[in-house]
Steps between C-alpha positions, in 0.01 A plus 500: 500500500669163445297211635700186561436161659765241556531124494525313827857392428610860537344502846695189587827666396422799717404280795835324478657828614518512881261738668511638854164414654352393832369177349810282446624261771863518623688175432604461862143464618472154350828382654561377853780741584595409855783746564389858554703820466555717803242776513643847450321760713501863390595771750222706652450869418298794630171440316323790671762744379461363145123545518536857622724577205241341270238749621728776373601324180139415406436869450787531250407424140862444395510163678311175445289346775742320733408158639822349631825558689825384332743294707853469355636143478768304318356155432591277208534138383844470663471662842150404614215255457526125448572292190330160462635251249235301312538141381503599131790745546283813514502709816285745694609799711264636763519813713257580782460865611283639778427867567275489805170678464529559126179492303695422183860435403670558166859516381739714300769297325828663399601182313247287325627282217335164438605245235259319274281254690558655845207634701450720806185509710386712795241378752391551858547255783151353490511487118181704467669749266763443234653660193703349218672357319754777446724368223759616248217708348545744791877540445593863434826639375590665830393200710243700696158359589215609725270221613126505558365497856420189703247519784623431853811560712669167423601448136705242309709533188545174309745464211497188281814435292519215247820292498578614145544861617655433841670806657392726214221680693555816705253636755597777742254692720587861578188603693207338678187715500284481815149590385295676765204642306316454175388176333247409771531261794410140560211435735393152608452287189481770237688800381362842582595701196337826604813693588337791321200694634146364502374734224731337246331294230641171370561507128248216445217706648245646257687803358166662413356482853305818578596669175245701303730608219418224254859385447543124537847449650485120504716424197751771589527358852540149365784611275696698754489242777729312257728805459555637850782380729603561858866603510756425769758778465859459628381229737286707735280743303160457337339662195264399221550508123356385169613325184467740206475460122720678244413610144692214341286260702789258524450390863804687629445461880472869590377573851353835605513640856579812703830683506476557875515123553865527389588793724736648239518804274408529130691308235657239726468217249872459447578451868192360671513128585168317534638145480385439858142602425232227491166514317203290613212470252138386517461506878125523547227292660181354356326535838513879518425733786332816376560776753389319818667414830521136394826327416606440144581130464742421219842368399805591709704632211495569128543181299712685244824680589763661279833643614702804398449786259689777322390862527429659162373845602393695808353845531426685824243757386268224374624257771545237230744209464515239224691172538567205276476175693809279483282194444233460234175385662421141389228458242290284731462797736349697211544838667322805371707791368307817576401759245548872543374849410763771466257783430393768748133400466333528840395148617136514600518180707795297627589159640808401699647153568758472777647326808436725803741438791627197310155343525334275241389682181232767539311743279377856542259705284426867452178604320591868453739671261858522621664843522843591360695645791855563610534373854788516749536219754796481733671784314474323163275639224335290232256560215205276583145388445324579826231261627294708746326208675476131412147368441595135559816378671811702585883486486770476765876474538617220272252613234757748375579453134171331423319585178211743452278395209251689287171343395666372180724284712812706430765613749498875566717517810660331801440567871722776636344555844212649686303505823236239414461231764233288664256621765343170591336348193488840331785713374589829665389721207859620443677533164758287315737618228631308198802608294378566148596267217466789252763700688740203511466440125748779422623520857833675537583491129744206499465123463589464869216733606212433259274212404473551127846362414400163648128470437520651149860429385415562133347841575164415340327735747166329574292675764372177651583129499281214616627226728529137403581160649844342465388202293397741225793742523758224498421367154546618141268253328160646411207259500123522506348552841254295697244680710470324836360584841575287807328556836519474794877474487631392750229244581447222756354272235298626201629732227260663255657526156343721232623462138401619154533152342522138604856399594717233658704553816794361696587584864866479608668542837793737528747223417331455161330173592162445333231477772174500307369522142160553347284717276272798531201433277298802616565872516428489876687218676582377847833345586523292818841507675383406850732198502810709427747585774504869593733696276553661157430313174517585130184468289578478128200539270529404131257623233625369164834674434446748782595441863515684829658402832365650823593453866228352723520460878346239733459617864 
């Protein structure tokens, strides 16, 4: 395995690329914009009829979990909204849309083409939730874009256009999505994230709770919380998926999920368009709820969103789909690319990581051997690993496509369906079924229906492959390694740092600015960051000619 650590200047280059997050501030917020656009109110629809149809659709495995109702519109920079000219020649366009009673709103763009320097933001009326900047990095050849969700029924779109690229931007909205379930609801002064049932277990809970098997799932859990994403499909559907490694270990952004999330037949890679899909990574809380009736308190949205993907293969009998993301995840995110096991070896214990009902990231664990079983759900048959009854946690709609892991931390399947659900703070003792990775490896015998052409393009035929983080996969230089342990991370103030030798260190913010320097003279050290603002920082440790850069978080 190549082990690579990079200089901080490479981080700075990556940071310079725009990222869609919920942490940046729209430019218009700092300006006294007196004129306001006329609010556009979406037409009402029969919500009860939609919910009744959902009851039927939720039993069909060939459809993703639906959370929103699409409302056709024709809104663009020329026929709606309000332009405001700024003193320096730049200008800002704002559009205000209300869909009364919506829990969330998101958008499908049929024309999205931004020039260099332009930015688009989405935010709600009280500015408690926001997403952006969307920039030229989100441009796609066909001009299609699906946005992330914004909480509330009154949402703004803000487009900033520098004078140097005046009139070059194009934004056209084809559909407004009125979200009516999933994602949680806002109550009083906090967000209630528990859209899923009370027996679900936040991913930051102890993954070994109540287990007598001897397997320590902690490291595996820590890795895969950096790999799993909640997916918004075609604007109004939800599934879960996972970044996955390939034998070349070249950081190709492959993404593994369920075929039924697409709702199409085998081998649709040449015709399926996923440019309006959105992928939200690392949405979890550090104040977890572990299968109680309490509320999970955490961030509104993922801080890391990527847009668009191309389908590489899909196979119905294993319920498997593999995508390549249209955007390479930035190095500073340092996502984990999951490993896999393509053998038919029976997994004696399993762990799942997922987003049930679009909720914040959860885990589930089974302490018994899975069973190879063909199962038919909704008239569709798949070759699966059957989980008879979860020992800790559960899955729900929206968990579809999430990974099943063996106790070596390797993917062995993705969630196809099942009857597991919550009965209070316990599960209902019903089974779940995961499409088998081993079946998908050779799939239907063609590149469009099997995994091996993509995950092993040189036909080297390994049985297993370990996962690895992006900062290692993305580099060719081989250097000596530094052994380091940092805990607790995130922290509210004190980090414990364990090293094998004395070393110096620098701490940088995500812009590359040096925040603090010092030395570690002991093998066991404490690093005080209480004075830091909450957020993500980069800790670079130097031991002679060797160096390592790790993300640390202040909360």
